[in-house]
LOLODREN-874706 format. One record per residue: residue in one letter; x, y, z of N, C-alpha, C in turn. Coordinates in steps of 0.2 Angstrom, whole numbers, plus 2048, in hexadecimal, padded with zeros to 3 digits. Layout:
residues N
AXYZXYZXYZ
...
This chain:
residues 364
M7C47747A57CB7747AA7CA7747B0
T7CD7707B47CC76C7BB7D17747C0
D7D17737C47D077B7CA7D97777CA
A7D97717CB7E07707CC7E576F7C5
A7E376F7BF7E57717BA7E77777B8
R7E277C7BA7E27847B97E77847BE
A7E77847C57EE7867C87F37857C6
L7F477E7C27FB77C7C07FD7817BA
A7F87837B67F97867AF7FD78D7B4
E7F878F7B97FB7967BA8037967BF
A8027927C18097927C480F78F7C1
E80D78B7B881278A7B58147937B0
S80D7957B080F79C7AC8137A27B2
F8117A27B78157A67BC81C7A47BB
L81C79C7BC82579A7BD82879B7B8
R82779C7B182A79C7AB82D7A37AB
V8277A77AB82D7AE7AD8307AF7B3
C82D7AD7B88327AF7C083B7AB7BE
R83A7A47BB8417A27B98427A47B5
A8427A67AE8447AB7A98487B27AD
E8437B37B28477BC7B48497B87B8
L84A7B47BE84F7B37C18577B07BF
R8547AD7B785A7AB7B485C7A47B5
Q8587A17B88587997BA8587947B5
P85C78E7B285B78B7AE8527887AD
E8527877A984A7837A584A77C7A7
A85277A7A68507717A884E7717AF
G84C7757B48497767BA8437767BA
L84177A7B68387787B68337747B6
K83476F7B48317697B28327677B9
T8367677BD8387627C48347667C9
R83276C7C783176F7CC82A7727CA
L8257717C581E7707C381C7677C5
D81F7647C481C75B7C881D75E7CF
E8217607D38217627D98197647DC
I8197697D781276F7DA80D76B7D6
E80C7667D28067637CF80575E7D6
A80A7587D98087567DE80575A7E4
E80A75F7E58057637EC7FE7657EA
L7FE7687E47F67677E17F37637E3
E7F575C7E27EF7587E27EF7567E9
R7F47557EE7F47547F47EF75A7FB
E7F17607F77F37657FC7EB7687F9
G7EB76C7F57E676F7F07E97777EF
V7F07787F17F277E7F17F977B7EF
Y7FD77F7ED80677E7EF80A7837F0
A8117837F58137867F88197897F3
H8197907F281E7957EE8267937F3
T82B7927EF8317927F383079A7F5
Y83779B7FB8367A27F98377A97F3
E83E7A47F083F7A67EB83A7A97E5
E8357A37E682F7A47E282C7AB7E4
A8297AA7EA8257AF7EC8297B77EB
A82F7B77EF8327BC7EC8317C07E6
H8317BD7E48357C07DB82C7C17D8
G8297BE7DD8217BE7D981D7C47DD
A8217C57E381E7CB7E68217D27E3
K8267D27DF8287D57DE8277D87D5
M8267D17D38227D27CC81B7D77CE
A8177D37D280F7D77D58117DF7D3
W8167E07D78177E97D88187EB7D3
R81C7E87CF81E7EB7C78187EC7C2
N8137E57C480F7E77C08087EA7C2
A8077F07C88027F17CC8017F87CA
N7FB7F97C57F97FE7C37F98037C4
R7F68057CB7F680A7CD7FC80F7D0
C80080A7D280980D7D480C8117D1
I80D8147D181381A7CD81A81A7D0
G81B8167D58218137D682480E7D5
R82280B7D08268047CD82A8037CC
L8308097C983780B7C883B8057CD
F8388077D383D8027D883A7FA7DC
W8347F87D68327F17D78397EB7D9
N83D7EB7D78427E57D88467EA7DE
R8477ED7E18477EC7E88447EB7EF
L83D7E97ED83C7E67F283C7E37F6
H83C7E17FF83E7DC8028367D9804
V8387D38038327CE8058327CB80A
F82F7CA8118307C881782B7C1815
D82E7BC81882A7B88168287B481D
A8207B582081F7B28268197AF827
R81A7AB81E8137A281F81479D825
D81779F82981879A82F81479C833
C8127A283380D7A683B8087A283B
D80779F84180179B8447FE79F848
S8007A584A7FC7A88507FD7AC84F
E7F67B48517F47BB8507FC7C0854
E7FB7BA85B8037BE85B80A7BE856
E80A7B98548127B684F80F7BD848
V8087BD8478077C28408087C8843
F8077CB8498087D184B80E7D284C
R8137CE84F81B7CD84E81D7D0846
A81C7CD84381D7CB83C81C7D283A
L8157D583B8157DC8378197E183C
L8197E184181F7E68458267E7840
R82A7E184182F7DF83D82D7E2836
H8287E28338287E582B8277ED82D
I8237F082F8237F583382B7FA836
D82E7F68398337FB83C8397FA835
Y8397F283283D7F182983C7F9827
A8347F98258337FF820836805821
T83580682983580C82C83C80E829
N84280C82C84880C82E84B811830
G84881683584C81A836849823833
G84682082E843824827844827821
E84982082184C820819848819819
I84281781383E81481484081080E
R83D80981084180280D83980080B
P8397FD8058337FA8028337F2804
A82E7F280882E7E980B8277E5807
L8267E180C8207DC80881F7D780E
T81A7D580F81B7CD8148187CA813
L8177C48128147BF80E80F7BA816
F80B7BD8168087B481A8037B0816
K8047AB81A7FF7A38177FC7A5811
P7FB7A180C7F47A28077EF79F808
A7EB7A28037E679E8037E3797802
A7E07948017DD78E7FF7D678B802
A7D47897FC7CD7867FC7C87897FF
N7C97927FE7C47968007C5795806
R7CC79580A7CD7978107D379D80E
E7D37A18147D87A78137DA7A581C
P7E17A281B7E57A38257E37AA827
V7E67AE8237E87B48277E47BC825
R7E17BF8297E17C48267E27C982A
I7E37CF8287E37D682A7DE7DA828
W7DA7DD82D7D77E082C7D77EA829
N7DD7EC82D7DE7F182A7DF7F3823
H7DF7FB8207E07FC81B7E77FD81A
Q7E880081D7F27FF81F7F37FF826
L7FA7FB8257FB7F982D7FD800830
I7FD8038317FC80B8347F781182E
R7F28138337EE81882F7E881C837
Y7E78218377E48248397DC82283C
A7DB8248407D38248427CF827842
G7CA8258407C482A83E7BD829842
Y7BB82D8477B782E84B7B183184A
E7AA82F8487A68328487A283484F
T7A183985079F83E856799845852
P79584685879084A85779384F851
D79885485479A85885079E85784B
G79E84F8457A384D83E7A5849842
I7AA84883E7B084283E7B4845840
V7B78458447BF8458497C583F845
G7CA8418407CC83D83D7CD83D838
D7CF8368357CD83582E7C883182C
P7C38358277BD8318277BE82B822
A7C382981E7C582581D7C481E820
S7C581E8267C781A82C7C081A833
V7BC81E82F7B681B8337B2814835
A7B281182F7B08098307B3803833
F7BC8078307BE8028367C080383D
T7C180A83E7C280B8467BA80B848
R7B58098447AF80784A7AE800849
Q7B37FB8477B47F78487B87F284E
C7BE7FB84D7C27F98527BE7F985A
L7BC80085A7B98018617B27FA861
K7B07F685D7AC7F285E7AF7EB862
L7B77ED8627B97E68647BE7E986C
G7BD7F086C7BF7F08727C77F5874
W7C57F886D7CE7FC86E7CA80186D
R7CD8088717CD80E8737D381286F
G7D181886B7D481D86B7D4823871
R7D982886D7D982D8737D583486F
G7D08328697CD8368657CF83E864
T7D783E8617D884185C7D9841855
P7DD8448517DB84684C7DF83E846
F7E483E84A7E883984B7EB83484F
D7E78308517E882B8547EA825850
V7ED8218517F181C84F7EB81684F
L7EA81284B7E380D84A7E980884E
P7E48028507E97FC8507E87F884B
I7ED7F284D7EE7ED8467E77E784C
V7E27E78457DF7E28457DF7DB840
I7E17D68457E37CE83F7DF7CA842
Q7DB7C683A7D67BF83E7DB7BC838
L7DB7B483D7DC7AE83D7D47AB83B
E7D77A48357D17A38317CE79E837
G7C57A183B7C279B83D7C37A2844
K7C67A68467C67A684C7C67AE84E
E7C37B38517C17B88537C57BD851
P7C67C48507CC7C884E7CF7CB855
R7D57CC8547D87CD85A7DB7D6857
W7DD7DA85E7DF7E285A7E57E1860
F7EA7E485B7EF7E485F7F17ED85E
P7F47EF8657F67F88637FD7F7862
L7FE7FE85E8067FD85A80A80285F
P80F7FF86081480186481480C861
E81581086681781686381C816860
S82281286382881185C82A80F858
S82380B85682380785082180D849
V81B81385081B81684A81C81D849
L82281F84082582584182082883C
E81F83384281A83383E81D83B83C
V81A83E83981F84483681984A838
K81C85083C81785683E818859839
L81285D835814862831814866830
S81986B82D81B87382C81B875826
H81A87B82581B87E81F82388281F
P82788181B82E88681D82D88D81D
E82889281A82789881A82189B81F
K81A89681E81589A81F813894826
E80D89982C80A89683080489082D
L80588C82A7FF8888277FD88482A
F7FE8848317F987F8347F687E83B
R7F888883B7F688A8407F0887842
G7EF88584B7E988384A7E587A84A
F7E98778467E98708457F186C845
D7F28698497F986384C7F7860845
A7F986183E7FA85C83980185883B
R80185183880484F837803847834
W80784383080683D82E80B83982E
Y80A83382E80F82B83081282C829
A81982982981F82782581B824821
V81B81D82481B81881D81281681B
P81181481780B81181380B80C813
I8098068178078008168037FC814
L8027FA80E7F97F980C7F97F280D
S7F37F18127F37EA8167EE7E6812
D7E97E780E7E17E480C7E17E2806
M7E77E38047E57E07FD7E97D77FB
C7E57D47F67E77CD7F77EE7CD7F3
L7F37CA7F27F97C67EE7F67C17EA
E7F97C17E57F67BD7DF7FF7BC7DC
I7FF7B27DC8067B27DC8047AC7D7
G8047AA7CF8057A37CE7FE79E7D2
G7F97A37D07F379E7D47F37A07D9
V7F87A07DF7F67A17E57F57A77E8
R7F07A77ED7EC7AE7EF7EF7B27F6
Y7F37B47F67F37B47FF7F17BB7FF
P7EB7B88047E57C18057EA7C480B
A7EF7C480D7F57C58147FC7C8812
A7FA7CC8108027CF80A8047D880A
P8037DC8128057E281080C7E580D
F80B7E98098127E98078107F2805
N8187F78078187FC80581F800802
G81D8078008248067FD823810802
W8238147FE82581B80181F81F7FE
Y81D82580281B82980081B82D7F9
M8198317F581A8337F281483A7F5
G8178417F58148447F880D8477F6
T8098477F18028497F17FD8457F3
E80183E7F47FC83A7F77F983C7FD
I7FD8408017FC8438087FA849806
G7FE84E8057FC8558037F78547FD
A7F48507FA7EF8557F37EA84D7F5
R7E984A7F97E48467FB7E4845801
N7E98408057E684180C7E3844810
L7E78498117E684F8127E085580F
A7E185680A7DC85A8057D5859803
D7D58528027D08518007CA852805
E7C38538027BE8558037BC84F80B
F7BC84C8077B984580B7BD84280F
R7C48448107CA8448157CD84881C
Y7D184681A7D284E8207CF85681D
D7CE85B8177CC85E8177CF864819
L7D48658187DB86B81B7DB870816
L7D88708107D787580C7D687B80F
P7CF87C8137CD8848157CE88681C
K7D288181E7D88838247DC887822
V7E188381D7E88838187E688C816
A7E088D8127DF89380F7DF898814
A7D889881A7D989E81E7E289E822
N7E58998237EB89C8277F189E823
L7EF8A081A7F28A38147EE8A9812
G7E88AA8167E58AF8177E38B080C
L7E18AB80A7E18AC8037D68AB805
D7D48AE7FD7D08B37FA7CB8AB7F9
T7C88AB7FD7C38A17FD7BA8A37F9
S7BA8AB7F87B38AD7F77B08A77F1
G7B78A77EC7B38A27E77BA89F7E5
N7B78997DE7BB8967DB7BF8997D7
S7BE8A07D57C48A27D17C98A77D4
T7C98A47DA7D08A77DE7D28A47DD
L7D389C7DA7D88977DD7D98977E2
W7D78987E67D88977EF7DA8907F0
K7D788A7EC7D98827EE7DF8817EB
D7E08847E67E78807E27EA8847E7
R7EA88B7E77F288E7EA7F188B7F0
A7EC8887F57ED8867FC7F187E7FA
L7EF87C7F57F08737F57F78747F4
V7FB8797EF8038787EE80687A7F5
E80187D7F98088807FF80487B803
L8018758047FF87180880486B803
N80686A8008098657FC8108697FE
V81486D7FF8198717FF81B86E807
A81687180B81886B812816867811
V81786380E81785A81081D85A80D
L82085A80882785B80782B85B80D
H82A86280D82E866812831861819
S82986181B82A85C82182C856821
F82B85281D83084B81D83784C81B
R83885181784085181684385481D
E83F85782084385C82584585582C
A83F85082983D84A83284384682E
G84684782784B84282584783B821
V83F83B82183A83781E83A834816
S83B83281483D82F80B83683580A
I83383680482F8378008308397FC
V82E83B7F683083A7EE8298417EC
D82C8467E982884B7E68248477E0
H81F84A7DD81C8477D881C8477D1
H82284B7D182684E7CB82B8487C9
T8308477CE8358437CF83283B7CF
A82B83B7D28298377D28258327C8
A8208377C58218377BF8278357BC
Q82C83A7BB8338357B78358307B8
Q83782D7C08378267C28318227BE
F82A8237BC82981E7BA82A8217B3
M82B8237AE82E8237A78348217A6
T8378207AC83C81C7AC83B8147AC
F8388147B083780C7B48318087AC
S82C80F7A882B8097A183080C79E
R83580E79D83980E79783F808798
N84080679F8447FF7A383E7F979E
E8397F97A28347F379E8357F3796
E8347F87958317F878D83C7F4788
K8407F578D8457F278C8457EB78C
E8417E97928407E279383B7DE791
G8397E278B8327E078882B7DE78B
R82D7E27918237DF7948207E9795
E81B7E67948167EB7948147F0799
V8137F77998137F879F80A7FC7A0
T8077F67A28007F77A57FF7FE7A9
G7F88017AA7F98077AF7F18087AF
R7F080D7B67EA80E7B67EB8157B4
W7EA8187AF7ED8217B07E88277B3
S7E28257B77E182A7BC7E58287C3
W7E78247C57EB8247CB7F28257C9
L7F58237C37FE8267C280082D7C1
I7FA8317BF7F98387BE7F783B7C7
P80083E7C87FD8417CE7F88477CE
P7F58467D67F084B7D87F08537D7
L7F78557D47F985C7D77FC85D7CE
S7FC8627CB7FD8627C77FF85D7C1
P7F985A7BE7FB8517BE7FE8577B5
A7FC85A7B17FE85B7AB80785E7AA
L8088607AF8108627AF81585A7B1
T8138567B081684F7B081584C7A9
P81A8497A88188447A081583D7A1
I81283B7A880D8377A58068387A3
F80583F7A58008407A27FC83F79B
H80184179880284079080383A78E
D80183479180383078E7FD82A790
S7FF82578E7F881F7907FA81A790
F7F58147947F780F7967F280A797
E7F28057977EC7FF7967EB7FE79E
D7E67FC79F7E57FC7A67E17F57A7
K7E67F07A77E67E77A47E87E37AA
T7E57E07AE7E97DD7B27ED7D77B2
V7F37D77B17FA7D37B37FB7CE7B8
L7FF7C97B87FE7C67BF8067C67BD
P8097C27C48067C57CD8037CC7CD
G8017CD7D17FE7D37D27FA7D37D9
F7F77D87DA7F57DD7E17EE7DC7DF
A7E97DA7E27E27DB7E17DB7DF7E6
P7D97E27E67D47E47EC7D17DB7EE
Q7CD7DB7F27C97D57F87C47DA7FC
P7BE7D67FB7BB7DA8017BB7DB806
R7B97E080B7BB7E28107B97D9818
P7BE7D681C7BB7D281F7B67D4824
Y7B47D98257B07DB82A7A97E0827
A7A57DE82A79D7E582779E7EB828
D79C7ED82379E7F88247987F7829
């Protein structure tokens, strides 16, 4: 099968499902496929209509094996930024995304679609793992900030960016257009909503000014719809509390706050059998949920998220669609056996449209 024939087959497969879900007449499919075939012969790639791209992005969220929040897949708002030709235009589109998604704390799921890849060319790449994330600095006394950001922070420093050197410096956005050197843009403080963390009853963060940003916007995944690859398609939902409290702040290879929290709680850390890590972890997650809710920022606890996922599963079953998933990601990292997902199983297979990891655009 030729590349053009394969691309046309993938387009047809997607369009049949897409048009059926959008309740569009079958009669229009052949005309649309004829248009796509001519475009593939002429350009080597075809352009989705906005309706096709928007529904394809929603389907990709629905098919995201590692996401527990898929119940809300049909609420995704899709921005079409395929006309962006300069770094400044791309950056303005990203600011629009951040402002829309943040919404004063009432987080809205969104995705911004930039130019698709064609003939092994990638017109737009965003170097950031997430549009908003904290820097990680290598110092003689160890890492200051987020260890997961060390490699990217190193790249930003090489490009000329300078942070304040605190544990919670917001990184710049790095944008690269095909054939050009990458450029960095600082995020305005007004665009980054952060939540200062506190516990409703205890001095959990004494000696450490803990905080976290409101919106997780993944920006390094490739979106594939009907045979068309979009290397730049940042998207977001909202946080589940354990993503922050049981991973970002608790993992030893991230902020590693459990020893500090345990000390402030006066826990006995002499051995594992005291379960000090478990007790500190619960209180850290209490603080995250409390702080976001006090600040009026959307967040979901892992028990509610698991119940929502089971509702999503039932909905998909009614529609005759198989629910795929990666069990190790769907179970929450805190008390997983207390959620119904723990006792279920899923096939971890790729279903398209979907999101996929892609190589970093820079050397580590």
